[in-house]
SETI-665875 format. One record per residue: residue in three letters; y, x negated, z negated of N, C-alpha, C in turn. Coordinates in steps of 0.05 Angstrom, whole numbers, padded with zeros to 5 digits, always signed. Layout:
# SETI-665875
alaYXZYXZYXZ/...
//
This chain:
# SETI-665875
met+00090-00885-00518+00094-00885-00489+00122-00897-00484/glu+00123-00914-00464+00148-00928-00458+00165-00910-00439/lys+00190-00907-00446+00208-00891-00431+00221-00908-00409/arg+00220-00899-00384+00231-00914-00362+00260-00904-00358/ser+00278-00922-00360+00306-00915-00356+00315-00927-00329/leu+00336-00914-00319+00347-00923-00293+00368-00945-00299/thr+00359-00969-00298+00377-00991-00305+00393-00999-00280/val+00413-01015-00284+00429-01025-00262+00412-01041-00242/phe+00394-01057-00253+00376-01073-00236+00359-01056-00218/arg+00347-01035-00229+00331-01017-00213+00348-01001-00193/leu+00371-00992-00201+00389-00978-00184+00398-00996-00160/ala+00402-01022-00166+00410-01041-00144+00386-01044-00125/his+00362-01045-00135+00339-01047-00117+00336-01022-00099/ile+00340-00999-00110+00338-00974-00094+00360-00974-00073/phe+00384-00982-00080+00406-00982-00062+00401-01002-00039/ile+00391-01026-00045+00385-01046-00025+00363-01036-00006/val+00343-01023-00016+00321-01012+00001+00333-00991+00020/ile+00350-00974+00010+00362-00953+00026+00379-00965+00048/val+00396-00984+00041+00414-00996+00060+00398-01012+00081/leu+00379-01027+00073+00362-01043+00092+00347-01024+00110/gly+00336-01002+00099+00322-00983+00116+00340-00970+00137/tyr+00364-00964+00129+00384-00953+00148+00390-00973+00170/ile+00395-00998+00162+00402-01019+00182+00379-01023+00201/ile+00354-01024+00190+00331-01029+00208+00328-01005+00227/leu+00331-00981+00217+00328-00958+00235+00350-00956+00255/arg+00374-00963+00247+00397-00962+00265+00396-00983+00287/gln+00389-01008+00279+00388-01030+00298+00362-01029+00315/gly+00341-01018+00304+00315-01018+00318+00310-00993+00334/ala+00330-00976+00336+00326-00950+00350+00319-00954+00379/phe+00329-00975+00392+00323-00980+00420+00293-00986+00424/phe+00280-00996+00403+00251-01002+00404+00235-00980+00392/leu+00244-00967+00371+00228-00948+00356+00227-00921+00371/ile+00248-00912+00383+00248-00886+00396+00227-00885+00420/pro+00227-00905+00438+00206-00904+00459+00178-00906+00447/leu+00175-00922+00426+00148-00925+00414+00139-00899+00402/ile+00156-00884+00389+00149-00859+00377+00143-00838+00399/leu+00159-00838+00420+00155-00819+00442+00128-00825+00456/ala+00122-00850+00459+00096-00858+00472+00073-00849+00454/ala+00076-00852+00428+00054-00843+00410+00051-00813+00411/leu+00073-00798+00412+00071-00769+00414+00059-00760+00441/leu+00066-00773+00462+00054-00767+00488+00024-00773+00488/thr+00016-00794+00476-00012-00801+00474-00027-00780+00458/ile-00016-00771+00437-00029-00751+00420-00031-00724+00436/met-00010-00718+00451-00011-00692+00466-00030-00693+00489/leu-00035-00717+00501-00053-00718+00524-00083-00723+00515/gln-00088-00727+00490-00115-00732+00480-00135-00710+00488/pro-00128-00684+00484-00148-00663+00491-00154-00663+00521/leu-00134-00667+00538-00139-00668+00567-00157-00691+00574/asn-00153-00714+00561-00169-00737+00567-00198-00733+00557/arg-00202-00719+00535-00229-00713+00525-00243-00694+00545/phe-00228-00675+00556-00239-00657+00575-00249-00672+00600/phe-00233-00689+00611-00241-00705+00634-00263-00724+00627/leu-00264-00734+00603-00285-00753+00595-00312-00738+00594/arg-00312-00713+00585-00337-00698+00585-00345-00691+00614/leu-00325-00687+00631-00331-00680+00659-00342-00703+00675/val-00329-00727+00671-00335-00750+00688-00355-00769+00675/lys-00355-00771+00648-00373-00788+00632-00366-00818+00633/arg-00343-00825+00645-00334-00853+00645-00305-00854+00636/ile-00297-00875+00623-00270-00876+00611-00248-00880+00632/val-00252-00899+00649-00230-00906+00668-00224-00882+00687/pro-00244-00870+00700-00237-00847+00716-00224-00824+00701/ala-00233-00820+00676-00222-00799+00659-00192-00804+00653/val-00185-00829+00648-00158-00836+00642-00141-00833+00668/leu-00152-00842+00690-00138-00839+00716-00133-00810+00723/leu-00153-00793+00719-00150-00765+00724-00129-00752+00706/thr-00128-00761+00681-00107-00751+00662-00080-00759+00672/ile-00076-00784+00680-00050-00793+00689-00042-00779+00715/phe-00061-00776+00734-00054-00762+00759-00048-00733+00754/thr-00062-00720+00735-00056-00692+00729-00028-00689+00717/val-00020-00707+00699+00007-00706+00688+00028-00711+00709/ile+00023-00730+00727+00042-00736+00748+00045-00712+00767/ile+00023-00699+00774+00024-00676+00792+00039-00653+00778/val+00032-00647+00753+00046-00625+00739+00075-00631+00736/leu+00083-00655+00729+00112-00662+00727+00125-00660+00754/gly+00112-00668+00775+00123-00666+00802+00127-00637+00810/ile+00109-00619+00803+00112-00591+00810+00135-00579+00794/val+00137-00586+00768+00158-00575+00752+00186-00585+00762/ile+00188-00610+00768+00213-00621+00778+00220-00609+00804/thr+00201-00606+00822+00206-00593+00848+00215-00564+00845/leu+00202-00549+00828+00210-00522+00823+00238-00520+00811/leu+00244-00538+00793+00271-00537+00780+00293-00546+00800/ser+00286-00565+00818+00307-00574+00837+00311-00553+00859/val+00291-00538+00866+00294-00517+00886+00311-00494+00875/gln+00308-00489+00850+00324-00467+00838+00353-00475+00837/
//
């Protein structure tokens, strides 16, 4: 069985990957953060959309009902917080 040793060449590759990953995450944060938040919001709204899809049986009205429901709930929460 061949023993794998940590050579300078392999260590340099690992270091390059870590540094490039850091640079990509640091410079791409303005694009990656909204993308990740949009994905999380989509995942969180999936059950509500399925509920409306069973209720209405069409995709477009179900999506519109989901969006309107979220807007109304956010409006109520913002209104209540601003009144306080």
